[in-house]
C-alpha positions as CSV (number, residue, x, y, z in Angstrom):
1,M,35.4,76.3,-38.3
2,L,38.7,77.8,-37.3
3,Y,39.2,79.7,-34.1
4,R,42.3,81.9,-33.4
5,F,43.1,83.2,-29.9
6,A,46.3,84.2,-28.1
7,D,49.0,82.4,-30.1
8,C,46.8,79.4,-30.7
9,E,44.3,78.1,-33.3
10,L,41.7,75.4,-33.1
11,D,40.6,73.8,-36.4
12,L,37.3,71.9,-35.9
13,R,37.2,70.5,-39.4
14,R,40.7,69.0,-39.3
15,Y,40.5,68.2,-35.6
16,R,43.8,70.1,-35.1
17,F,45.1,72.4,-32.4
18,R,48.2,74.6,-33.0
19,R,50.2,76.8,-30.7
20,G,52.9,79.1,-31.9
21,G,52.6,77.6,-35.3
22,E,53.3,74.1,-34.1
23,T,50.8,71.3,-33.9
24,V,50.1,70.2,-30.3
25,P,48.3,66.9,-29.7
26,L,45.3,67.3,-27.4
27,E,43.5,64.6,-25.5
28,P,40.0,64.3,-27.0
29,Q,38.3,65.5,-23.8
30,V,40.5,68.5,-23.7
31,F,39.8,69.3,-27.4
32,D,36.0,68.9,-26.7
33,L,36.3,71.1,-23.7
34,L,38.1,73.9,-25.5
35,A,35.6,74.1,-28.4
36,P,32.6,75.4,-26.5
37,F,34.6,78.1,-24.7
38,L,35.8,79.4,-28.1
39,S,32.3,79.3,-29.6
40,R,31.1,81.4,-26.6
41,P,33.9,83.7,-25.6
42,G,33.3,85.8,-22.5
43,E,30.3,83.6,-21.4
44,L,30.3,81.8,-18.1
45,I,30.2,78.0,-18.5
46,G,29.5,76.1,-15.3
47,R,30.7,72.7,-14.1
48,D,27.4,71.0,-14.7
49,E,27.4,72.1,-18.3
50,I,31.0,70.9,-18.7
51,I,30.1,67.5,-17.2
52,A,27.0,67.2,-19.5
53,D,29.1,68.1,-22.6
54,I,32.2,66.1,-21.9
55,W,31.0,63.2,-19.8
56,G,27.5,62.9,-21.1
57,G,26.1,63.8,-17.7
58,R,27.7,60.9,-15.9
59,C,28.7,61.4,-12.3
60,V,32.3,62.6,-12.2
61,S,34.3,64.2,-9.4
62,D,35.4,67.8,-9.1
63,A,38.9,66.5,-9.4
64,A,38.2,65.1,-12.8
65,V,36.8,68.4,-14.0
66,S,39.8,70.3,-12.5
67,S,42.2,67.9,-14.2
68,R,40.8,68.6,-17.6
69,I,40.7,72.4,-17.0
70,N,44.4,72.3,-15.9
71,A,45.3,70.3,-19.0
72,L,43.5,72.9,-21.2
73,R,45.4,75.7,-19.5
74,R,48.7,73.9,-20.1
75,A,47.9,73.4,-23.7
76,V,47.1,77.1,-24.4
77,G,50.1,78.4,-22.3
78,D,48.0,79.6,-19.4
79,D,47.9,78.8,-15.7
80,G,45.8,79.2,-12.7
81,R,47.6,82.4,-11.6
82,A,47.8,84.3,-14.8
83,Q,44.4,83.3,-16.2
84,T,45.1,85.3,-19.4
85,V,43.1,82.8,-21.5
86,L,40.7,81.0,-19.2
87,Q,39.4,82.7,-16.1
88,T,38.0,80.9,-13.1
89,V,34.9,82.3,-11.5
90,P,34.9,80.8,-8.0
91,R,31.9,78.5,-7.3
92,R,30.3,79.5,-10.6
93,G,32.5,78.1,-13.5
94,F,34.9,79.4,-16.1
95,R,35.0,81.9,-19.0
96,L,37.3,82.4,-22.0
97,V,38.8,85.9,-21.7
98,A,41.2,86.0,-24.6
99,P,40.1,87.7,-27.8
100,V,38.8,85.2,-30.4
101,S,38.6,85.5,-34.2
102,V,36.6,83.1,-36.3
103,D,37.1,81.9,-39.8
104,D,33.9,80.2,-41.0
105,R,35.7,78.6,-43.9
106,G,38.0,76.7,-41.6
107,E,41.0,77.2,-43.9
108,T,44.6,77.4,-42.8
109,A,47.8,77.7,-44.7
110,A,49.2,74.5,-46.1
111,P,51.2,72.7,-43.4
112,A,54.9,73.2,-43.6
113,D,56.0,70.0,-41.8
114,E,55.7,66.5,-43.0
115,A,53.9,65.4,-39.8
116,E,50.8,67.2,-41.1
117,A,50.7,65.4,-44.4
118,Q,50.5,61.8,-45.4
119,T,51.0,60.2,-48.8
120,I,49.2,56.9,-49.2
121,R,50.9,54.3,-51.4
122,M,50.2,50.7,-52.4
123,A,52.4,47.7,-51.8
124,R,51.7,44.3,-53.4
125,S,51.8,41.3,-51.1
126,R,53.1,37.9,-52.1
127,D,49.7,36.7,-53.4
128,G,49.0,39.9,-55.3
129,T,46.8,41.6,-52.7
130,R,47.2,45.4,-52.6
131,I,48.1,46.9,-49.2
132,A,47.7,50.6,-48.6
133,H,50.4,52.2,-46.4
134,T,51.8,55.5,-45.4
135,T,54.7,57.0,-43.4
136,T,54.4,60.1,-41.1
137,G,56.4,61.7,-38.4
138,A,60.0,62.4,-38.0
139,G,62.9,60.4,-36.6
140,P,64.1,56.8,-36.8
141,P,61.8,54.3,-38.5
142,M,59.1,52.3,-36.8
143,L,56.5,50.0,-38.3
144,R,53.0,49.8,-36.7
145,A,51.5,46.4,-37.6
146,G,48.0,46.4,-39.1
147,H,45.1,45.3,-37.0
148,F,41.3,45.0,-36.9
149,L,39.4,48.2,-37.8
150,T,41.7,50.8,-39.3
151,H,41.4,53.3,-42.2
152,L,44.5,55.4,-43.1
153,E,42.6,58.5,-43.9
154,L,40.0,58.3,-41.1
155,D,42.6,57.4,-38.5
156,W,44.3,60.7,-39.4
157,K,41.2,62.6,-38.2
158,S,40.2,60.3,-35.4
159,P,39.8,61.4,-31.8
160,V,41.0,58.0,-30.8
161,W,44.0,57.4,-33.1
162,R,45.3,60.8,-34.2
163,P,46.7,61.7,-30.7
164,F,48.4,58.3,-30.7
165,L,49.9,58.8,-34.1
166,D,51.0,62.4,-33.2
167,R,52.7,61.1,-30.1
168,L,54.5,58.4,-32.0
169,G,55.3,60.7,-34.9
170,S,57.1,63.2,-32.5
171,S,59.9,60.6,-32.1
172,F,59.7,58.2,-35.0
173,S,58.9,58.0,-38.7
174,V,55.9,55.7,-38.4
175,T,55.0,53.4,-41.2
176,R,51.5,52.0,-40.9
177,Y,49.0,50.2,-43.1
178,D,45.5,48.9,-43.5
179,Q,45.5,45.2,-43.2
180,R,44.0,43.3,-46.2
181,G,40.2,43.5,-46.5
182,T,40.1,46.8,-44.6
183,G,40.5,50.6,-45.0
184,L,42.1,51.5,-48.3
185,S,43.7,48.1,-48.9
186,D,42.2,45.4,-51.2
187,P,38.6,44.9,-49.9
188,S,38.3,41.3,-51.2
189,P,41.5,39.4,-50.4
190,P,41.6,35.7,-51.3
191,D,43.2,34.6,-48.0
192,L,43.0,35.9,-44.3
193,S,45.5,33.4,-42.8
194,L,48.2,34.5,-40.4
195,E,50.9,33.7,-43.0
196,R,49.4,36.0,-45.6
197,L,49.0,38.8,-43.1
198,A,52.7,38.4,-42.2
199,D,53.4,38.6,-46.0
200,D,51.6,41.9,-46.0
201,L,53.7,43.3,-43.2
202,E,56.8,42.3,-45.1
203,A,55.5,43.8,-48.4
204,V,54.9,47.1,-46.6
205,A,58.4,47.1,-45.0
206,D,60.0,46.4,-48.4
207,A,58.0,49.1,-50.1
208,A,58.8,51.6,-47.4
209,G,62.5,50.8,-47.7
210,L,62.8,49.4,-44.1
211,D,65.7,47.1,-43.6
212,R,66.0,46.6,-39.8
213,F,63.4,48.2,-37.7
214,P,61.2,48.0,-34.5
215,I,57.6,47.0,-34.7
216,L,54.7,48.2,-32.5
217,A,51.7,45.9,-32.6
218,A,48.4,45.9,-30.8
219,S,45.6,43.3,-30.4
220,Q,45.4,41.1,-33.5
221,G,48.5,42.7,-34.9
222,V,50.5,41.0,-32.2
223,P,50.5,37.5,-33.6
224,V,51.1,39.0,-37.1
225,A,54.2,40.8,-35.7
226,V,55.4,37.7,-33.9
227,A,55.0,35.6,-37.1
228,F,57.1,38.1,-39.1
229,A,59.7,38.4,-36.4
230,A,60.0,34.6,-36.2
231,R,60.3,34.4,-40.0
232,C,62.7,37.3,-40.4
233,P,64.6,37.7,-37.1
234,E,67.4,39.7,-38.8
235,R,65.0,42.5,-39.8
236,V,63.3,43.1,-36.4
237,S,65.3,45.2,-33.9
238,R,62.7,45.3,-31.2
239,L,59.1,44.5,-30.6
240,V,56.5,46.4,-28.5
241,L,53.3,44.3,-28.1
242,Y,50.1,45.7,-26.5
243,G,46.9,43.9,-25.6
244,G,47.7,40.9,-27.8
245,Y,47.6,37.2,-27.6
246,A,49.4,34.0,-28.5
247,Q,46.2,31.9,-29.0
248,G,42.9,33.1,-30.4
249,R,39.6,32.5,-28.7
250,A,38.8,29.5,-30.9
251,V,42.0,27.7,-29.8
252,R,42.3,28.7,-26.1
253,G,40.3,25.6,-25.2
254,T,37.5,27.0,-23.0
255,E,33.8,26.9,-23.8
256,E,33.4,30.5,-22.6
257,E,36.0,31.8,-25.1
258,V,34.3,30.0,-28.0
259,R,30.9,31.5,-26.9
260,N,32.5,34.9,-26.7
261,A,33.9,34.5,-30.3
262,E,30.5,33.5,-31.6
263,A,28.8,36.3,-29.7
264,I,31.1,39.0,-31.2
265,Q,30.4,37.6,-34.7
266,T,26.7,37.8,-34.1
267,V,26.6,41.4,-32.9
268,I,28.8,42.4,-35.9
269,R,26.3,40.9,-38.3
270,Q,23.4,42.7,-36.5
271,G,25.0,46.1,-35.7
272,W,28.1,46.8,-37.8
273,G,28.4,50.6,-38.5
274,R,25.4,51.6,-36.3
275,S,26.1,54.2,-33.6
276,G,23.4,52.8,-31.3
277,G,22.0,49.4,-30.4
278,A,23.5,46.2,-29.1
279,F,26.7,46.3,-31.1
280,A,27.6,49.8,-30.0
281,A,27.0,48.8,-26.4
282,A,29.0,45.6,-26.7
283,F,31.8,47.4,-28.5
284,A,32.0,50.1,-25.8
285,T,31.9,47.5,-23.0
286,L,34.6,45.3,-24.6
287,Y,36.9,47.5,-26.4
288,M,36.8,51.0,-24.9
289,P,34.6,51.2,-21.8
290,D,36.0,54.6,-20.8
291,A,35.5,56.2,-24.2
292,T,33.8,59.6,-24.7
293,R,30.6,59.9,-26.8
294,A,32.6,61.5,-29.6
295,Q,35.1,58.6,-29.6
296,L,32.4,56.0,-29.7
297,E,30.6,57.8,-32.5
298,H,33.7,58.1,-34.6
299,M,34.5,54.4,-34.2
300,A,31.0,53.5,-35.3
301,Q,31.4,55.7,-38.4
302,M,34.7,54.0,-39.2
303,Q,33.3,50.5,-39.1
304,L,31.6,50.4,-42.5
305,A,34.3,52.6,-44.0
306,S,36.9,50.1,-42.8
307,A,35.3,46.9,-43.8
308,S,32.0,45.3,-45.0
309,V,30.0,43.2,-42.6
310,E,31.0,40.1,-44.5
311,I,34.7,40.9,-44.3
312,A,34.4,42.0,-40.6
313,V,32.9,38.6,-39.7
314,A,35.5,36.7,-41.8
315,L,38.3,38.6,-40.2
316,R,37.0,37.9,-36.7
317,R,36.7,34.2,-37.5
318,A,40.3,34.1,-38.9
319,I,41.7,36.2,-36.0
320,D,40.1,33.9,-33.4
321,A,42.0,30.9,-35.0
322,Y,45.5,32.4,-34.9
323,D,48.0,30.5,-32.8
324,V,51.7,31.4,-32.5
325,T,52.7,29.4,-29.4
326,D,54.9,27.0,-31.4
327,I,57.0,29.8,-32.9
328,L,57.5,32.1,-29.9
329,D,61.0,30.7,-29.2
330,R,62.1,31.8,-32.7
331,V,61.6,35.5,-31.9
332,K,65.1,36.9,-31.3
333,A,64.3,40.6,-30.9
334,P,64.1,42.2,-27.4
335,T,60.4,42.4,-26.7
336,L,58.3,44.6,-24.4
337,I,54.8,43.2,-23.7
338,L,52.1,45.5,-22.2
339,H,48.6,44.6,-21.2
340,A,45.7,46.3,-19.3
341,R,44.9,44.0,-16.4
342,E,41.1,44.2,-17.0
343,D,41.2,44.0,-20.8
344,S,37.9,42.2,-21.8
345,V,39.0,41.4,-25.4
346,H,42.1,39.4,-24.8
347,P,43.0,38.4,-21.2
348,A,46.2,39.6,-19.6
349,S,47.1,35.9,-19.2
350,Q,47.7,35.7,-23.0
351,S,50.5,38.3,-22.6
352,G,51.8,36.0,-19.9
353,V,52.0,33.2,-22.5
354,L,53.8,35.5,-24.9
355,S,56.4,36.6,-22.3
356,A,57.0,33.0,-21.2
357,G,57.6,31.9,-24.8
358,I,59.7,34.8,-26.2
359,P,63.3,34.4,-25.0
360,D,64.2,38.1,-24.5
361,A,60.8,39.4,-23.3
362,R,59.7,41.6,-20.4
363,L,56.1,41.9,-19.3
364,H,54.4,45.1,-18.0
365,V,50.8,44.7,-16.8
366,M,49.0,48.0,-16.3
367,E,46.0,48.8,-14.1
368,G,43.3,49.5,-16.7
369,R,40.5,48.1,-18.7
370,N,40.5,49.7,-22.2
371,H,41.6,47.4,-25.0
372,V,41.8,50.4,-27.4
373,P,44.3,52.9,-25.8
374,L,42.5,56.2,-25.0
375,P,44.3,59.5,-24.5
376,Q,42.3,60.3,-21.4
377,D,43.2,56.9,-19.7
378,P,46.2,57.0,-17.4
379,C,47.3,53.8,-19.2
380,W,47.8,55.8,-22.4
381,E,50.8,57.7,-21.0
382,E,52.0,54.6,-19.2
383,L,51.9,52.6,-22.5
384,L,53.6,55.2,-24.6
385,G,56.1,56.2,-22.0
386,A,57.2,52.6,-21.5
387,A,57.3,52.0,-25.3
388,E,59.4,55.2,-25.9
389,A,61.8,54.3,-23.0
390,F,62.2,50.7,-24.4
391,L,62.8,51.8,-28.0
392,G,64.7,54.9,-27.3
393,R,64.8,57.8,-29.8
394,S,67.1,55.7,-32.0
395,G,64.3,53.2,-32.6
396,G,66.1,50.3,-30.8
């Protein structure tokens, strides 16, 4: 379904918003807020209905609703005074007043800019494993390290990852890949060791023609990026590490961490790919406690597309055993380390270990709890703003 109004269009099938012919990244809650107004132009939609649709009926403040309404107005080029697109009805709600046309086929002209298209290619790692990769965006190069639960095609349509990729792609040519065993890469790799995953990163960089470049890595991608930067210091200009760790749960030395590792493997076996049940609840609590319903459902759909249950468990077991503490001092690139203070997947203290061990590192702890960066979380802007400032538009 494609909606056109004012100088804007909203494509539900492609999860894309354009204004003046240019793609504009929308936070998922703003996208979800705009869609019902377009499907019911001229109708009054009250605050209670907005809260039910966007927040699932949870108790939220008027300020939260107003914040999303204001973000919607900015996105469509409107404001509270003009109200040429969205009209406020005091103490009642809001209505869309701009004329709307609908294309049921949901078709648009082929995108003219490279940021709207991605070509997926295969690199071959040192042990022969095939690694799927792609480059999107415009600007100096950046490599995003692979991590748990990605899929190049589905990430491009994801309410979690697409806004992140669009933001990065507005300043950089971003090369990213599905790590071995996941997404479009080889589903049955012979080895999941840290050394082989660093080989994969190197193979993708070589295939993409990257000589010296910055790396952005998150979560389990952090030790992989560190291993590569220690191995090939001449190739890494800068590192941005988010929500990562130096030692996996199995080697951190506490009984609680070992139990947590075993518990995550158990819930994966029981609930991988299911939108409800214990795993969905555990995933939400651990990885993205502030996610919307649409974001959680999409991540559940991605799970089986990204990896089989067997590979997911094997990856978690391997990830929990990674330890890069003895090579941190071999990382020569300037490094920015970011972590949400209440991250339940990897404690912020692990970023403290990274920053203490990497010679030219700075640590930035943010007030937040989402391990997966979410566009509606204030930490999302803080994370990307800090990364952009550190890297600069030249890519470091």
